[in-house]
C-alpha positions, 0 to 999 in steps of 0.5 A: 198690527202689533204696536200702536201707531203714533201720529202728530196733530201738528201735521194736521194743523199744518199749512202744508197740505201734504203733511195734513193728508199724510196725517189723515191717511195714517190715522185712517189706516190705524183706525181701520186696522187697530182702532187706536193711535198715540197722539202727539201735538195735543192741546194739553200742556205739561203744567196742566197735566201736572196740576190735574194729577195733583188734584185727582190724587188729592181727591181720591186720598180724601176719606171715603165718607167725604167722597161718598157725599159726592155720589149722586143718586138717580143720575146713572153716575154721570156726574160726581163720584162713583165708588169702588167696584160699582161699574162692571164691563158688559156681560161681566158680573164682577165689578171693576177694581176702580173708583172714579169721578165724572166731569160733564159738559159745561153747556151754554146756558141758552142751549137746548141741552142745558136742561138735559145734563146734570150739573157738575158737582163741586168738591168743597174740600179742594179749591182748584179741583173743579177749575183744573178739571174744567180746563182739562175737559176743554183742552181735550174737547178741542183736541178731539174736534180736530181728530174728528175733522181728520176722520170726517175727511178720511170718510169722504165727508165735509171736514166740519161734519162732526163740529155741530154734533160735538158742540154741547155734546154729552162728553165726560172726563173721567179721572180713574183711581185703581187702588192698591190690590190687597187680596187676590182678585176673584175674576176681577180686573182693574178694567175688564175687556170692553169697547167704549160707547162714544165717538172717540176716547182720549186717554191720559195716563197710558204711560205705564204697562197695564192698558192692552188692546186686542188686535184682529188676530185676537192677541192682546198687545200692550198699549203704552204712550210716550210721555208727550202722547195721549192714546185715542181710540174709536168708540162704538158710536163712530164704529156703527156710524161708519159701518165698522170701517173705523174699528172700536177695539176691545181693550182692558186694564190688567192687574199688575204683577203681584210685586206691584199690587201695593201701588195705585194707578191713575188714568184719565179718559175723555169720552167724546160724545155727541149731542143726544139727537145725533143720528148714528145711522150708517153713513151712505158713503160706508155702504157698498156691495161688499159692505152692506149696512150692519146696524139699525138706525138709532140716535146717540141718546138711545144708544147711550141709554141702552149701554148704561143699562148694560153696564149696571149704571142705570136701572 
């Protein structure tokens, strides 16, 4: 595959069973072969997207000392601000050329997970920042639910198999700012090659060049979404749960050509995580003689903890 396939969620939500099945087949084929799709028909409207970009640009334009007030020690960067260069890809010593913010789950007060997650951090300087962030979080979570329903059917599972695992799940919305590059980066990229940790990632802001995906031949291909599309890729949790039937693809954000170093880039991934006690054990339906079990049993919480340590976000 040398380009990212495009699918429309409206087909899956249609009352036309043939359209629904075509969506399942197309997304399943894409995730078995490249691990990425561009999705139309999601639940984000243009006004919400515009409001979100306004708010995150306003936040990242705040003075550094203001932003650093919102960098919370001791929580592995799970909520609030993470300053420039703090995160590095697995196995890479150079920090990525980015700063970012984390919105986390808006958990039901009576949920058993209420005490497990840090509180979301309120930005006092921007009246609408948290409100717009919460609305975006919930619309992307809703979109992700239906994508996972289609994948459950593709894997031969009951359609709502993932629903209870993602309700109150440890999902993260991460607005990222890649600031202008001022000096020659020594081995650092805006985001070095990596696979995502979670079940699936929904990415806003892949409309310009920069995001690249590695295909099965090891070639890097540009992944660019149309203005009405978001990119969605498989993460390592879903890959191991499906015995690598659904592929978690290595991807990166490359530095722009030198004449564009003076420009910022913004992108906003939503990392769909399940609840921590979900078992990521390989599904029986994904094991046969040709595909023996590839991964040991582990819970989502254990796997996340392991990966946060590898990324340097947790000591």
